Backbone as a ProteinNet text record, in pm:
[ID]
protein_1_A
[PRIMARY]
MPNHFHIMVKVNVLTVGVALSDADGSHGKERNLNDSIGIMLRSYTNAINKQQKRTGKLFREKTKAECLTETNGITPSFYNSKYGTIIRVDQPEDHYPQVCFNYIHQNPQKAGLVKLFTDWEFSSAKEYAGLRNGSLVNIEVAKEYLSVDKII
[TERTIARY]
6493.1	6541.3	6602.5	6696.7	6749.1	6667.3	6568.4	6494.6	6322.5	6300.3	6138	6118.3	6005.1	5991.8	5897.4	5903	5752.9	5704.1	5529.8	5535.5	5418.3	5410.2	5249.7	5197.8	5104.6	5030	4849.7	4843.9	4717.7	4602.9	4473.2	4398.1	4267.8	4242.7	4141.5	4007.6	4003	3862.8	3903.3	3855.5	3789.7	3724.7	3661.2	3622.3	3595.1	3524.2	3507.3	3608.8	3564.1	3627.7	3662	3723.3	3747.4	3754.8	3642.6	3660.3	3728.3	3843.7	3933.9	3853.4	3927.9	3909.7	3986.5	3971.2	4057.6	4134.3	4205.9	4250.7	4111.3	4069.1	3958.7	3793.5	3836.1	3733.8	3617.9	3644.8	3538.9	3571.5	3510.1	3563	3581	3732.1	3814.8	3658	3832.2	3793.2	3826.4	3757.5	3783.4	3871.8	3923.1	4069.6	4037.6	4051.5	4060.1	4196.7	4207.3	4327.6	4446.6	4414	4473.9	4529.4	4443.6	4461	4603.3	4584.5	4644.9	4839.4	4844.6	4970.2	4999.7	4927.2	4975.2	5037.4	4986.1	5092	5175.8	5192.9	5306	5401.9	5376.4	5438.4	5556.1	5434.4	5503	5577.2	5530.8	5610	5758.8	5780.4	5893.9	6013	5933.2	5940.5	6035	5924	5975.1	6082	6148.3	6220.3	6359.1	6330.5	6457.7	6505.3	6376.6	6454.4	6516.4	6446.3	6552.4	6665.8	6657	6809.3	6929.1	6857.8	6959.1	6993	6902.5	6904.4	6842.4	6717.5	6637.2	6522.3	6445.8	6281.7	6314	6155.8	6093.3	6018.2	6003.8	5927.1	6055.6	5976.4	6093.9	5960	5886.4	5814.2	5773.1	5772.7	5644.9	5483.3	5448.7	5305.2	5227.5	5278.5	5178.2	5309.5	5202.2	5304.3	5210.1	5314.4	5231.4	5253.1	5137.4	5138.2	5204.7	5260.3	5324.8	5297	5232.7	5200	5289	5329.2	5445.4	5495	5372.7	5387.5	5417.1	5436.3	5442	5598.3	5554.7	5638.2	5737.4	5848.4	5922	5863.6	5778.5	5683.5	5644.2	5565.2	5457.8	5345.1	5344.2	5253.9	5189	5042.3	5001.7	4972.3	5054.2	4969.7	4839.7	4769.6	4611.7	4488.9	4344	4313.3	4192.7	4101.1	3933.5	3842.6	3744.9	3679	3539.2	3418.3	3279.4	3250.9	3380.9	3340.2	3502.7	3498.3	3606.2	3749.7	3821.3	4009.4	4018.3	4137.6	4166.4	4362.8	4411.3	4508.7	4611.5	4704.2	4783.9	4937.5	4930.8	5049.5	5160.6	5283.2	5400.3	5315.4	5292.9	5256.1	5136.6	4984.1	4899.7	4910.1	4973.7	4941.2	4950.3	5072.4	5085.9	4956.8	4894.6	4809.6	4917.8	4835.9	4853.2	4931.9	4869.6	4949.7	5081.1	5101.4	5257.4	5331.1	5277.1	5366.2	5402.7	5329	5389.2	5466.2	5467.1	5602	5711.4	5696.4	5800.1	5900.9	5831.5	5875.1	5908.3	5877	5902.4	6072.3	6041.6	6148.2	6296.5	6265.6	6387.7	6438.8	6281.9	6354.3	6560.2	6584.6	6701.9	6835.1	6710.7	6892	6837.4	6730.6	6644.5	6764.7	6769.6	6771.7	6943.4	7077.3	7168.2	7253	7145.5	7210.5	7265.3	7255.2	7307.2	7276.9	7397.8	7414.1	7294.8	7239.7	7130.8	7042.3	6900.2	6821.7	6763.2	6875.3	6838.3	6964.1	7071.9	7168.7	7152	7015.8	6957.4	6951.6	7003.1	6967.4	6821.6	6741.5	6629.6	6534.9	6508.3	6429.4	6408.9	6277.1	6206.1	6254.1	6298.6	6319.8	6485.7	6575.5	6633.8	6516.5	6445.2	6340.3	6291.7	6251.4	6189.9	6227.4	6401.6	6461.5	6525.9	6518.8	6603.7	6675.1	6772.3	6853.6	6899.6	6766.9	6740.4	6627.7	6631.6	6505.1	6453.4	6378.4	6319.5	6167.3	6094.2	5948.4	5864.1	5917.5	5801.7	5745.5	5746.3	5676.7	5665.4	5513.9	5467.5	5433.6	5556	5595.9	5479.6	5418.7	5307.4	5173	5155.4	5051.1	5073.4	5195	5305.3	5233.5	5259.2	5274.7	5128.1	5074.8	4897.7	4853.7	4920	4886.2	4951.8	5019	5203.4	5264	5330.3	5381.7	5594	5573	5700.1	5822.6	5797.5	5908.7	5975.9	5841.5	5975.3	6010.5	6080.3	6129.8	6307.4	6294.4	6385.8	6510.3
11461	11465.4	11643.6	11600.3	11740	11825.5	11776.9	11872.3	11822.8	11784.8	11777.7	11690.2	11725.6	11665.5	11546.1	11517.7	11455.2	11468	11440.9	11449.1	11390.6	11344.8	11226.6	11300.7	11323.6	11438.3	11306.2	11314.2	11238.7	11330.8	11316.4	11383.1	11318.8	11352.4	11340.7	11394.1	11456	11473.2	11630	11536.9	11586.1	11704.6	11810.2	11878	11961.5	12069.3	12205.3	12236.3	12307.9	12450.9	12430.6	12516.2	12520.9	12691.2	12689.7	12811.5	12855.6	12959.2	12998	13135.8	13123.5	13187.8	13333.3	13456.3	13576.4	13605.9	13647.5	13694.1	13732.7	13854.7	13861	13746.3	13619.6	13532.9	13542.1	13652.1	13602.2	13523.4	13495.5	13350.8	13448.6	13410.8	13446.6	13394.4	13377.1	13298.6	13151.1	13093.7	12947.5	12880.5	12777.9	12670.9	12559	12528.6	12368.5	12339.2	12209.6	12137.2	12208.2	12211.2	12286.3	12399.6	12429.1	12625.8	12670.9	12505.1	12497	12474	12373.7	12348.8	12437.4	12487.8	12662.4	12707.1	12772.9	12810.5	12789.9	12636.9	12586.4	12579.4	12617.1	12649	12763.9	12801.4	12970.2	13036.6	12927.8	13004.9	12888	12793.4	12720.3	12791.7	12879.9	12939.9	13098.6	13194.4	13299.1	13263.9	13145.3	13064.6	13087.2	13016.7	12973.2	13070.9	13129.7	13332.2	13408.3	13391.5	13505.6	13427.5	13319.8	13229.7	13232.7	13244.2	13280.8	13404.5	13531.1	13667.2	13662.5	13584.2	13562.6	13609.9	13590.5	13600	13533.8	13521.6	13453.6	13288.6	13223.3	13112.2	13026.6	12895.3	12808.3	12675.5	12682.6	12548	12570	12508.8	12472.1	12509.5	12589	12622.9	12492.3	12362.8	12213	12125.9	12060.2	11977.2	11813.5	11717	11581	11480.1	11400.2	11255.4	11178.3	11070.3	10945.9	10855.1	10688	10633.9	10529.8	10576.7	10491.7	10329.4	10249.7	10148.4	10053.2	10148.6	10148.1	10056.2	9980.1	9896.8	9915.7	9948.1	9942.9	10102	10185.9	10233.1	10208.8	10146.7	10053.4	9998.4	9928.4	9864.1	9992	10011	10102.2	9999	10046.4	9900.2	9975.3	10089.9	10073	10107.4	10069.4	10117.3	10095.1	10165.7	10197.6	10099.1	10067.3	9936.6	9977.5	9963.3	9971.9	9991.7	9911.5	9944.4	10052.9	10110.8	10254.7	10215.5	10297.6	10253.2	10085.4	10042.8	9879.8	9882.9	9929	9940.9	9822.8	9754.1	9622.2	9672.5	9585.9	9658.3	9517.2	9451.4	9318	9306.8	9327.1	9308.6	9305.4	9209.3	9232.5	9278.3	9263.6	9294	9362.2	9472.5	9631.2	9676.8	9822.9	9888.9	10018.8	10087.1	10190.7	10307.7	10332.2	10399.8	10420.1	10236.6	10169.2	10174.2	10190.4	10138.9	10279.3	10447.7	10554.9	10608	10534.4	10589.3	10479.6	10397	10313.7	10399.3	10398.6	10496	10600.6	10694	10829.1	10819.3	10707.5	10726.6	10614.1	10515.2	10450.1	10505.4	10646.3	10689.3	10764.8	10795.9	10861.1	10776.7	10619	10524	10483.4	10470.7	10381.2	10534.3	10649.8	10759.5	10719.8	10632.1	10683	10758.5	10823.6	10949.7	10945.1	10753.5	10820.8	10629	10561.6	10417.3	10379.9	10438.5	10395.6	10502.7	10431.9	10566.7	10617.1	10614.7	10714	10744	10776.4	10886	11028.4	11007.3	11136.9	11244.4	11365.3	11471.3	11477.6	11512.8	11590	11531	11316.5	11281.9	11254.4	11188.5	11185.5	11041.8	10990.3	10816.2	10844	10919.6	10914.5	10913.9	10992.6	11007.5	10877.1	10798.2	10624.8	10593.8	10582	10509.7	10549.6	10649	10678	10718.6	10768.8	10884.9	10999.8	11027.4	11197.3	11273.8	11340.6	11352.1	11498.1	11479.8	11584.4	11559.3	11744.5	11767.7	11785.9	11735.4	11732.9	11633	11523.9	11397.8	11339.4	11264.5	11242	11054.7	11051.6	10910.5	10829.9	10828.3	10813.3	10762.6	10833.8	10844.4	10780.7	10797.2	10641.6	10487.9	10477.8	10350.4	10261.7	10416.3	10401.9	10350.7	10374.1	10367	10258.1	10293.1	10195.8	10125	10044.5	9936.2	10004.2	10108.5	10186.4	10121.5	10045.9	9956.6	9864.8	9865.1	9781.9	9876.9	10004.8	10103.2	10076.7	10020.9	10013.3	9918.8
5768.5	5624.1	5606.7	5533.6	5448.3	5358.8	5308.1	5210.7	5260.1	5316.7	5384.7	5592.2	5566.1	5712.8	5753.3	5865.2	5843.7	6005.3	6004.4	6165.1	6178	6287.3	6311.4	6470.3	6370.7	6482.5	6565.7	6696	6737.5	6736	6659.4	6680.4	6776.2	6927	6986.7	6910.4	6855.7	6793.1	6719	6614.7	6468.3	6459.9	6442	6450.1	6300.8	6243.7	6124.4	6160.5	6280.3	6357.8	6497.9	6556.6	6713.2	6728.6	6843.9	6840.2	6959.5	6920.5	7039	7132.9	7237.1	7336.9	7301.2	7308.1	7327.9	7440.3	7465.3	7597.4	7752.6	7679.2	7749.7	7799.1	7660.2	7749.6	7626.6	7486.2	7417.3	7312	7260.8	7106.7	6998.8	6969.7	6808.6	6738.6	6631.8	6480.7	6554.5	6440.3	6493.2	6379.6	6444.7	6371.7	6375.4	6255.5	6225.9	6214	6222.7	6157.5	6098.5	5929.3	5859.7	5900	5945.8	6046.3	6071.4	6193.2	6346.1	6256.6	6138.9	6073.4	6029.2	5937.9	5876	5947.8	6093.4	6216.7	6243.3	6240	6328.8	6154.4	6074.9	5904.6	5900.6	5931.6	5939.9	6066.2	6146.5	6286	6241.6	6214.5	6168.4	6075	5952.2	5847.7	5965.1	6013.3	6017.6	6218.7	6183.6	6307.4	6221.4	6076.2	6030.3	5895	5887.6	5848.6	5963.2	6096.8	6145.1	6170.3	6159.9	6194.9	6134.2	5972.5	5907.7	5783.1	5893.6	5880.6	5686.4	5717	5499.1	5530.2	5426.2	5429.8	5265.5	5330	5223.8	5230.5	5133.5	5156.8	5196.5	5284.1	5325.7	5272.8	5277.8	5203.7	5057.8	4959.5	4838.3	4874.5	4720.8	4795.3	4773.9	4684.6	4732.6	4807.3	4881	4917.8	4864.1	4937.2	4866.7	4932.9	4925.1	5065.9	5001.8	5069	4960.3	5109.9	4964.6	5033.5	5132.8	5228.1	5319.4	5324.5	5236.7	5223.1	5078.4	5084.2	4901.9	4847.7	4745.4	4736.8	4549.2	4582.6	4456	4372.5	4402.5	4364.8	4261.7	4226.6	4159.5	4256.2	4383.5	4384.1	4520.3	4554.3	4619	4784.5	4861.5	5027.6	5014.2	4997.2	5008.7	4876.4	4877.9	4759.3	4854.1	4697.6	4781.6	4746.8	4806.7	4745.5	4803.7	4765.2	4878.1	4969.6	5036.2	5229	5238.4	5178.2	5221.3	5193.1	5236.8	5197.1	5293.2	5176	5266.6	5287	5363	5401.3	5421.5	5320.6	5292	5350.5	5499.2	5516.5	5536.1	5531.8	5554.8	5632.1	5766.7	5871.7	5927.3	5924.7	5924.4	6097.1	6192.7	6270.1	6291.1	6252.9	6289.5	6185.4	6257.6	6168.4	6158.9	6093.5	5955.1	6049.8	6186.7	6281.3	6343.6	6329.8	6371.2	6271.5	6090.4	6028.4	6052.4	5980.7	6004	6140	6219.6	6341.4	6280.7	6241.7	6219.5	6095.8	5989.6	5860.3	5902.1	5954.9	6003.4	6058.8	6161.7	6208	6150.9	6101.3	6025.9	5884	5823.5	5702.4	5713	5789	5798.2	5735.9	5802.4	5813.3	5613	5567.9	5452	5352.4	5394	5305.1	5303.1	5373.1	5382.6	5443.2	5474.2	5620	5740.6	5795.8	5940.1	5954.5	6010.6	6017.6	6054.2	6214.2	6267.9	6336.8	6246.7	6330.8	6387.4	6504.3	6624	6621.9	6560.3	6553	6453.2	6411.7	6306.8	6426.6	6411.3	6502.5	6554.1	6450.5	6435.9	6434.1	6476.6	6465.3	6681.6	6691.3	6813.2	6826.8	6761.1	6744.8	6888.1	6880.7	6969.2	7152.1	7144	7284.7	7297.3	7202.2	7210.5	7285.7	7226	7284	7441.6	7468.2	7563.1	7562.7	7512	7460.8	7458.7	7490.8	7465.4	7544.2	7648.4	7730.4	7695	7550.1	7520.3	7540.6	7510.9	7496.9	7410.4	7312.2	7225.6	7167.9	7240.3	7212	7330.3	7301.1	7455.3	7436.8	7508.6	7491.9	7560.6	7652.6	7734.9	7627.8	7516.6	7408.6	7346.6	7300.9	7208.9	7215.6	7361.5	7385.2	7421.7	7468.5	7459.9	7276.2	7191.5	7080.9	6946.5	7043.3	6940.2	6999.9	6928.9	7008.1	6973.8	7050.2	7039.6	7081.5	7124	7131.7	6997.4	6888.1	6822.8	6694.6	6750.3	6666.5	6768.8	6871.4	6959.8	6949.6
[MASK]
++++++++++++++++++++++++++++++++++++++++++++++++++++++++++++++++++++++++++++++++++++++++++++++++++++++++++++++++++++++++++++++++++++++++++++++++++++++++

């Protein structure tokens, strides 16, 4: 998207921190998922700044999360209950990861940026549709957890 991006990550094991090994095999600083995302964002910012021959921040200090299946900005698709967070989806057979996956890939088309969602250059939809052989997505993992053919 021109002013933001989406990322979907499968976390195998969620721990408070992961001990990183230094080159000499000793354990250095512990890094958690938030730290790793921060490193990724800083690396991306540095690359864009270098490419554009500029300096400074690329992202706002605060980010936001949006409910992906919100209807007309009124009804959230999730609510908290005494049993935990309940997620409403239009198609109950779709689990929340599937909703996220579809939202991410269909977003450029819904925003009117492209005619087909596979036309968006910066989307992994091209990989899942077999139109490009990229290296950032793991199609086999997606097939294991999602119905990747639902976006094609």
